[in-house]
C-alpha positions as CSV (number, residue, x, y, z in Angstrom):
1,M,-24.1,-18.8,7.3
2,S,-27.3,-20.1,5.7
3,G,-27.5,-23.1,3.5
4,A,-28.0,-20.8,0.5
5,D,-24.9,-18.8,1.4
6,S,-22.9,-22.0,1.8
7,A,-24.0,-23.2,-1.6
8,R,-22.8,-19.9,-3.1
9,R,-19.4,-20.2,-1.3
10,R,-19.5,-16.7,0.1
11,I,-16.5,-15.0,1.7
12,R,-17.2,-12.2,4.2
13,L,-14.0,-10.0,4.1
14,V,-13.6,-7.2,6.6
15,S,-11.3,-4.4,5.4
16,L,-9.9,-1.5,7.4
17,H,-11.7,1.3,5.6
18,E,-13.7,2.2,2.5
19,M,-12.2,3.7,-0.6
20,L,-13.1,7.0,-2.3
21,S,-13.1,5.6,-5.8
22,L,-12.7,2.4,-7.8
23,D,-12.0,4.0,-11.1
24,P,-8.7,2.3,-11.9
25,N,-5.4,4.3,-12.5
26,T,-7.0,7.6,-11.3
27,R,-5.8,9.8,-8.4
28,L,-8.6,8.9,-6.0
29,S,-8.3,5.1,-6.5
30,D,-4.5,5.1,-5.9
31,S,-4.9,4.0,-2.3
32,S,-4.3,1.1,0.1
33,A,-8.1,0.8,0.4
34,A,-8.9,0.5,-3.3
35,T,-5.9,-1.5,-4.5
36,P,-6.8,-4.9,-3.0
37,V,-10.2,-4.7,-4.7
38,L,-8.8,-3.6,-8.0
39,K,-6.3,-6.4,-8.0
40,L,-9.2,-8.9,-8.0
41,V,-11.1,-7.0,-10.6
42,C,-8.6,-5.6,-13.1
43,P,-5.1,-7.2,-12.8
44,N,-2.2,-6.3,-15.0
45,L,0.2,-8.3,-17.2
46,V,2.2,-9.5,-14.2
47,R,1.8,-9.8,-10.5
48,L,3.9,-10.1,-7.3
49,D,3.6,-13.4,-5.4
50,H,3.9,-13.9,-1.7
51,D,7.7,-14.0,-2.0
52,M,7.7,-10.7,-3.9
53,R,8.7,-12.4,-7.1
54,I,7.3,-11.3,-10.5
55,Q,4.9,-13.9,-11.9
56,P,2.8,-13.9,-15.1
57,E,-0.8,-12.8,-14.8
58,L,-2.7,-11.7,-18.0
59,A,0.6,-12.2,-19.9
60,R,1.7,-15.7,-20.2
61,A,5.3,-14.8,-21.2
62,W,7.5,-11.9,-22.0
63,A,11.0,-11.1,-23.4
64,V,13.4,-8.3,-22.8
65,S,15.8,-6.8,-25.4
66,D,19.5,-7.0,-24.8
67,D,19.6,-3.2,-24.1
68,Q,16.8,-3.6,-21.5
69,R,14.7,-1.0,-23.2
70,V,12.0,-3.1,-24.9
71,Y,9.6,-5.5,-23.2
72,R,7.5,-7.7,-25.4
73,F,4.5,-9.4,-23.7
74,T,2.6,-12.4,-25.1
75,L,-1.0,-12.4,-23.8
76,R,-2.9,-15.4,-22.6
77,Q,-5.4,-16.7,-25.1
78,A,-8.9,-15.2,-25.4
79,L,-8.8,-12.9,-22.4
80,K,-12.3,-11.6,-21.7
81,C,-13.4,-8.6,-19.7
82,H,-16.5,-8.6,-17.4
83,D,-18.6,-6.8,-20.0
84,G,-17.9,-9.5,-22.5
85,S,-15.4,-7.5,-24.6
86,T,-11.9,-8.9,-25.5
87,L,-8.8,-7.7,-23.7
88,D,-6.3,-7.6,-26.5
89,A,-3.1,-5.8,-27.2
90,G,-4.9,-2.8,-28.6
91,V,-7.0,-2.4,-25.4
92,I,-3.8,-2.6,-23.3
93,A,-2.1,0.1,-25.4
94,W,-5.3,2.2,-24.9
95,N,-5.0,1.8,-21.1
96,F,-1.6,3.5,-21.1
97,D,-2.9,6.3,-23.5
98,R,-5.5,6.9,-20.8
99,I,-3.0,7.0,-18.0
100,F,-0.8,9.5,-19.9
101,D,-3.8,11.7,-20.8
102,S,-3.6,14.7,-18.5
103,R,-7.4,14.7,-18.2
104,S,-7.3,11.3,-16.3
105,G,-5.5,12.9,-13.4
106,S,-3.5,9.7,-12.9
107,V,-0.5,9.8,-10.6
108,L,0.8,6.9,-12.6
109,A,1.8,9.3,-15.4
110,G,4.7,10.4,-13.3
111,D,5.6,6.9,-12.1
112,L,5.6,5.5,-15.7
113,G,7.3,8.4,-17.4
114,T,10.2,6.2,-18.6
115,I,7.7,4.5,-21.0
116,Q,8.3,6.0,-24.4
117,T,5.8,4.0,-26.5
118,V,3.2,1.2,-26.1
119,R,2.3,-0.6,-29.3
120,A,0.1,-3.5,-30.2
121,C,1.9,-6.0,-32.4
122,G,-1.3,-7.8,-33.5
123,D,-3.9,-8.9,-31.0
124,A,-1.8,-11.1,-28.8
125,V,1.5,-9.2,-28.3
126,V,2.0,-5.8,-26.7
127,E,5.4,-4.1,-26.7
128,F,6.7,-1.4,-24.4
129,E,9.7,0.7,-25.4
130,L,11.4,2.6,-22.6
131,S,13.6,5.7,-23.0
132,R,16.2,4.1,-20.8
133,P,16.7,0.8,-19.0
134,W,14.4,0.6,-15.9
135,P,14.8,-2.4,-13.6
136,A,11.7,-1.6,-11.6
137,F,9.4,-1.5,-14.7
138,L,7.7,-4.9,-14.0
139,H,7.3,-3.9,-10.3
140,H,5.4,-0.8,-11.3
141,L,3.1,-2.9,-13.6
142,A,2.5,-5.3,-10.7
143,G,1.8,-2.5,-8.2
144,R,-1.0,0.0,-8.5
145,C,-1.4,-0.2,-12.2
146,H,-4.5,-1.9,-13.7
147,L,-5.9,-3.0,-17.0
148,V,-9.5,-2.4,-17.9
149,A,-12.0,-2.5,-20.8
150,D,-12.5,0.5,-23.0
151,T,-15.8,1.5,-21.3
152,A,-17.1,4.5,-19.3
153,M,-18.4,2.3,-16.5
154,Q,-15.5,1.3,-14.3
155,P,-14.0,-0.9,-12.9
156,V,-14.4,-3.5,-15.7
157,G,-11.4,-5.7,-16.0
158,A,-10.4,-9.3,-16.8
159,G,-9.9,-10.4,-13.2
160,A,-11.1,-13.3,-11.1
161,F,-14.0,-11.2,-9.7
162,R,-16.4,-8.6,-11.1
163,L,-17.9,-5.7,-9.1
164,T,-21.7,-6.1,-8.9
165,E,-22.6,-3.8,-6.0
166,W,-21.2,-1.0,-3.9
167,V,-23.4,0.5,-1.3
168,R,-21.3,3.3,0.2
169,G,-21.0,3.1,4.0
170,S,-22.3,-0.5,4.0
171,H,-20.5,-3.0,1.7
172,L,-19.4,-3.9,-1.8
173,R,-20.0,-7.2,-3.5
174,L,-17.7,-9.1,-5.9
175,E,-18.8,-12.1,-7.9
176,R,-16.7,-14.8,-9.5
177,F,-16.0,-14.3,-13.2
178,E,-16.4,-17.6,-15.0
179,H,-14.3,-16.5,-17.9
180,Y,-11.2,-15.6,-15.9
181,W,-8.1,-17.3,-17.3
182,D,-7.5,-19.2,-14.0
183,A,-11.1,-19.7,-13.0
184,A,-10.5,-23.3,-12.1
185,N,-8.4,-22.1,-9.2
186,I,-11.1,-19.7,-7.8
187,H,-13.2,-21.6,-5.3
188,V,-15.3,-18.7,-4.1
189,D,-18.5,-17.5,-5.8
190,E,-18.9,-14.2,-4.0
191,V,-17.0,-11.8,-1.8
192,V,-18.8,-9.3,0.4
193,V,-16.5,-6.6,1.7
194,T,-17.3,-4.5,4.8
195,W,-15.2,-2.0,6.7
196,A,-14.2,-1.8,10.4
197,P,-11.7,1.0,11.1
198,D,-11.9,0.4,14.9
199,G,-9.7,-2.3,16.4
200,D,-12.2,-3.2,19.1
201,E,-14.9,-3.6,16.5
202,R,-12.7,-6.0,14.5
203,I,-12.1,-8.0,17.7
204,R,-15.8,-8.3,18.3
205,L,-16.3,-9.5,14.7
206,I,-13.6,-12.1,15.2
207,E,-14.9,-13.4,18.5
208,S,-18.5,-13.6,17.2
209,G,-17.4,-15.4,14.0
210,A,-19.1,-12.7,11.9
211,Y,-16.4,-12.7,9.3
212,D,-14.3,-15.1,7.1
213,I,-11.2,-13.1,6.3
214,M,-9.9,-10.2,8.4
215,E,-7.6,-7.8,6.4
216,S,-6.0,-6.4,9.6
217,V,-5.9,-8.2,12.9
218,P,-5.2,-6.0,15.9
219,A,-1.7,-7.2,17.0
220,Y,-2.3,-6.7,20.7
221,A,-5.1,-9.3,20.6
222,S,-3.9,-11.7,17.9
223,S,-2.2,-14.3,20.2
224,R,-5.3,-14.6,22.4
225,L,-7.8,-14.7,19.5
226,Q,-5.7,-17.5,17.8
227,A,-5.3,-19.5,21.1
228,Q,-9.1,-19.3,21.6
229,G,-9.6,-20.8,18.1
230,H,-11.4,-17.7,16.7
231,I,-8.8,-17.0,13.9
232,A,-5.8,-18.4,12.1
233,V,-3.4,-15.5,12.0
234,S,-1.2,-15.0,8.9
235,H,1.6,-12.5,8.7
236,A,4.1,-11.4,6.0
237,Q,7.1,-9.1,6.4
238,S,6.2,-5.8,4.7
239,T,7.3,-2.2,4.1
240,T,4.4,-0.9,6.2
241,R,5.4,2.0,8.4
242,L,3.5,4.2,10.8
243,T,5.1,7.6,10.6
244,L,4.9,11.1,12.0
245,A,5.1,13.2,8.9
246,M,6.7,16.7,9.5
247,N,5.6,19.7,7.5
248,C,8.9,20.8,6.0
249,R,7.3,23.9,4.4
250,R,6.6,25.8,7.7
251,P,8.2,26.5,11.0
252,P,9.3,24.9,13.3
253,F,9.8,21.7,11.4
254,D,11.3,23.2,8.3
255,D,14.5,22.8,10.5
256,P,15.9,19.3,10.4
257,G,17.4,19.9,13.9
258,R,13.9,20.4,15.3
259,R,12.7,17.2,13.5
260,R,15.5,15.2,15.1
261,E,14.7,16.7,18.5
262,V,11.2,15.3,18.2
263,A,12.5,11.9,17.1
264,A,14.9,11.8,20.1
265,A,12.0,12.4,22.5
266,L,10.0,9.4,21.3
267,D,10.4,5.9,22.7
268,R,9.8,4.1,19.5
269,R,10.7,0.7,20.8
270,Q,7.8,1.1,23.3
271,L,5.4,2.1,20.5
272,A,6.4,-0.9,18.4
273,E,6.0,-3.3,21.3
274,R,2.7,-1.8,22.4
275,Y,1.0,-1.5,19.1
276,A,2.6,-4.2,16.9
277,G,3.8,-6.7,19.4
278,P,6.0,-9.5,17.9
279,Y,5.0,-8.2,14.4
280,G,6.5,-4.8,14.9
281,R,10.0,-3.3,15.0
282,A,11.6,0.1,15.9
283,T,13.5,1.4,12.9
284,D,14.6,4.6,11.2
285,A,14.5,3.0,7.8
286,V,11.7,4.0,5.5
287,W,12.2,1.0,3.3
288,G,12.3,-2.6,4.5
289,D,12.2,-5.2,1.7
290,P,11.0,-8.7,2.6
291,L,14.0,-10.1,0.8
292,R,16.7,-7.7,1.9
293,A,16.8,-4.5,4.0
294,L,18.7,-1.5,3.0
295,P,21.1,-0.2,5.7
296,A,20.0,2.8,7.7
297,S,22.3,4.6,10.0
298,P,22.2,5.8,12.7
299,A,20.1,3.2,14.5
300,V,17.1,4.0,16.6
301,Q,18.3,5.2,20.1
302,P,16.2,4.8,23.2
303,A,14.4,7.9,24.3
304,P,15.7,9.7,27.4
305,E,13.9,9.0,30.6
306,G,11.4,11.7,31.3
307,T,11.0,13.2,34.8
308,G,7.7,15.0,34.2
309,D,6.3,17.8,32.1
310,A,8.8,20.4,30.8
311,G,6.8,23.4,31.9
312,P,5.4,25.9,29.4
313,V,4.6,24.3,26.1
314,A,4.3,25.2,22.5
315,T,1.3,24.0,20.6
316,V,1.8,21.8,17.6
317,Q,-1.0,21.3,15.1
318,G,-1.5,17.8,13.9
319,V,-3.9,15.6,11.9
320,M,-4.7,11.9,12.0
321,T,-7.1,9.3,10.8
322,R,-9.5,7.6,13.2
323,V,-8.4,4.2,12.0
324,S,-7.0,2.3,15.0
325,P,-4.4,2.1,16.5
326,I,-3.5,5.7,15.3
327,P,-5.6,7.6,17.9
328,A,-4.0,5.7,20.7
329,V,-0.5,6.1,19.2
330,A,-1.1,9.8,18.9
331,G,-2.0,9.9,22.6
332,D,1.3,8.2,23.6
333,V,3.3,10.4,21.2
334,G,1.6,13.5,22.7
335,A,2.7,12.4,26.2
336,M,6.3,11.9,25.1
337,L,6.5,15.3,23.4
338,R,5.0,17.1,26.4
339,R,8.3,16.3,28.2
340,I,10.2,18.5,25.7
341,G,7.7,21.3,25.8
342,L,5.5,20.4,22.9
343,E,1.7,20.1,23.2
344,L,0.0,18.2,20.4
345,D,-3.4,19.5,19.2
346,V,-4.5,16.8,16.9
347,R,-7.6,16.9,14.7
348,A,-9.0,13.5,13.6
349,Y,-10.8,13.0,10.4
350,D,-13.2,10.3,9.4
351,D,-13.0,7.7,6.7
352,P,-12.5,7.4,3.9
353,P,-9.0,8.7,4.5
354,W,-6.9,9.8,1.5
355,W,-4.1,12.1,2.4
356,P,-4.1,14.7,-0.4
357,M,-7.6,15.8,0.7
358,I,-6.4,16.3,4.2
359,Y,-2.7,17.0,4.3
360,A,-2.6,19.2,1.1
361,D,-5.7,21.2,1.9
362,T,-5.5,21.8,5.7
363,D,-3.1,23.6,8.0
364,W,-0.9,21.2,9.9
365,Q,2.6,20.8,11.4
366,V,2.7,17.1,12.0
367,A,0.6,14.3,10.6
368,F,0.2,10.7,11.7
369,Q,0.4,8.9,8.4
370,S,0.5,5.2,7.6
371,M,3.0,4.7,4.9
372,G,1.5,1.9,2.9
373,T,3.3,-1.0,1.2
374,R,5.3,-0.4,-1.9
375,A,6.5,-2.9,-4.4
376,H,9.9,-1.5,-5.0
377,P,12.2,1.2,-3.5
378,D,11.9,3.2,-6.8
379,I,8.2,3.6,-6.1
380,L,8.6,4.5,-2.5
381,F,11.4,7.0,-2.8
382,S,10.1,8.7,-6.0
383,R,6.5,9.0,-4.7
384,E,7.0,9.9,-1.1
385,F,10.3,11.8,-0.9
386,C,11.4,13.3,-4.2
387,T,10.7,16.9,-4.7
388,E,8.0,16.4,-7.3
389,G,6.7,13.1,-5.7
390,A,3.0,12.6,-6.1
391,F,2.7,11.5,-2.4
392,N,5.2,13.9,-1.0
393,S,2.9,15.2,1.7
394,T,5.7,16.9,3.8
395,G,6.9,19.2,1.0
396,Y,10.4,17.9,1.6
397,S,13.0,18.7,-1.0
398,N,16.6,17.7,-1.4
399,P,18.3,17.8,-4.8
400,E,20.9,15.2,-3.7
401,L,18.2,12.7,-2.8
402,D,16.4,13.5,-6.1
403,S,19.6,12.8,-8.0
404,L,20.3,9.5,-6.2
405,V,16.8,8.2,-6.8
406,A,16.9,9.2,-10.5
407,E,20.3,7.5,-10.9
408,A,19.2,4.3,-9.1
409,R,16.1,4.1,-11.3
410,H,18.2,3.5,-14.4
411,T,21.1,1.5,-12.9
412,L,21.2,-2.1,-14.0
413,E,23.9,-3.4,-11.7
414,P,22.1,-4.6,-8.5
415,G,24.9,-3.9,-6.0
416,L,25.4,-0.3,-7.2
417,R,21.6,0.3,-7.3
418,D,21.3,-0.9,-3.7
419,Q,24.2,1.5,-2.7
420,L,22.3,4.4,-4.3
421,Y,19.1,3.6,-2.5
422,A,21.0,3.2,0.8
423,A,22.6,6.6,0.3
424,A,19.1,8.1,-0.3
425,Q,17.8,6.4,2.8
426,S,20.7,7.7,4.9
427,I,19.8,11.2,3.9
428,L,16.2,10.6,5.0
429,V,17.4,9.2,8.3
430,R,19.6,12.3,8.9
431,E,17.0,14.9,7.8
432,M,13.8,13.1,9.0
433,P,11.0,14.6,6.9
434,V,9.1,11.7,8.4
435,I,9.8,10.0,11.7
436,V,9.2,6.2,11.5
437,L,7.3,5.4,14.7
438,Y,7.5,1.7,13.9
439,G,7.4,-0.8,11.1
440,S,5.1,-3.7,11.1
441,D,4.2,-6.9,9.2
442,T,1.1,-7.3,7.3
443,L,-1.1,-9.1,9.8
444,A,-4.3,-10.7,8.5
445,G,-6.3,-13.8,9.4
446,A,-9.2,-16.1,8.5
447,R,-11.8,-18.2,10.3
448,P,-10.6,-21.8,10.8
449,A,-13.2,-22.9,8.2
450,V,-11.4,-20.8,5.5
451,K,-8.6,-22.8,3.9
452,G,-5.7,-21.6,1.8
453,F,-5.6,-17.9,2.8
454,R,-2.2,-16.2,3.4
455,A,-1.3,-12.6,4.1
456,H,0.4,-10.9,1.2
457,P,3.4,-8.6,1.9
458,L,1.6,-5.8,-0.1
459,G,-1.7,-6.3,1.6
460,Y,-3.4,-7.7,-1.5
461,W,-6.2,-10.2,-1.1
462,D,-4.9,-13.3,-2.9
463,L,-8.0,-15.6,-3.2
464,A,-6.5,-18.1,-5.6
465,G,-6.9,-21.6,-4.0
466,V,-8.9,-20.2,-1.1
467,S,-12.0,-22.2,-0.1
468,V,-14.6,-22.2,2.7
469,E,-15.7,-25.4,4.4
């Protein structure tokens, strides 16, 4: 790093893959690639901290009515957006009008359907009225929902950093916003984001010191790299899952029995150990909360010992991203399935991956799909597994599960709510529209010269208090 770079306190952040869009709250930006950037640029009223607790962000306080249907937020003073405009209660109400406008194409419209009205009560107070009590409401705001200025050029928010450059295929540049409400806690002037989907490329960058923060550290090399002093590894228990999604709309995997047959053939403990090491776990559960795990039964069983190929095979068409370690995982899964007479024919697609453009528009029977982190089980179950879920790539439909998730969404008593989600999860374990190959922690890291960085359970890049020596 040159003297000029040091004077500007630049962070070189290596992410897994490039995003398709950074237009907040739209379909193409609702991705694991775009969300960490948007969190820095256009945060919401509240945020989730490293312990998954709701904390104030652009709101300094809020109150909830006795019937749990009205949330009244008081904004921080003099919030400014990157274009110099004021982010007041009226602009926040406009943001939700935009989300619910069918022309915006926002998947959040379905997520936030319990919101009945959003009204500005003067400049400093915004009020949300819900049609029914909704315990996950704040988690939705703290998830993939963002607040922006009323301008055509996006993203323009009131966050710690503003987007100043995006050269597709090369990098994007973020600069510190001096009018951010907590600017005194931001010790970095510039963040330059590049992308490295290949695990070996990430290792080379770490070994050469050509990075400051690594969003995803290859688990199989993390211990060695840390022992050699190349990186300080940070991990956080998360809901991340690598799954084999089964196309429930066409044979043979429209049959739950055939899906269970595939699951039984896979040595998922081996996959977890090989690709996630001490940060991975074999599990059937699609949800794993950092604070508590919902029960899932039956437990993962060891795959039967194979004695060789099963003879004549049936071809199964699959798709996958090239982001490592998925190609290697697909190779191992293919070898395991060959023992039961299934031959995987997998087509890989290049970055930037975003599943609807691949899984909804191509012919496939199985798909290797990374199930990204979710802030609350309401978000996971309703998006991924309910019949009308925006991210239900498998086409799975079960009215009983739909009913359980809908009831849980509006249940105030925590114990009963957990029972409903557990029942929904048990259905998924039994019917397996996706097979969880393994769960893993968020595994990130930083150069030893970078101080204060910690992995976030949701994969966000929390740069508050981070500095570079």
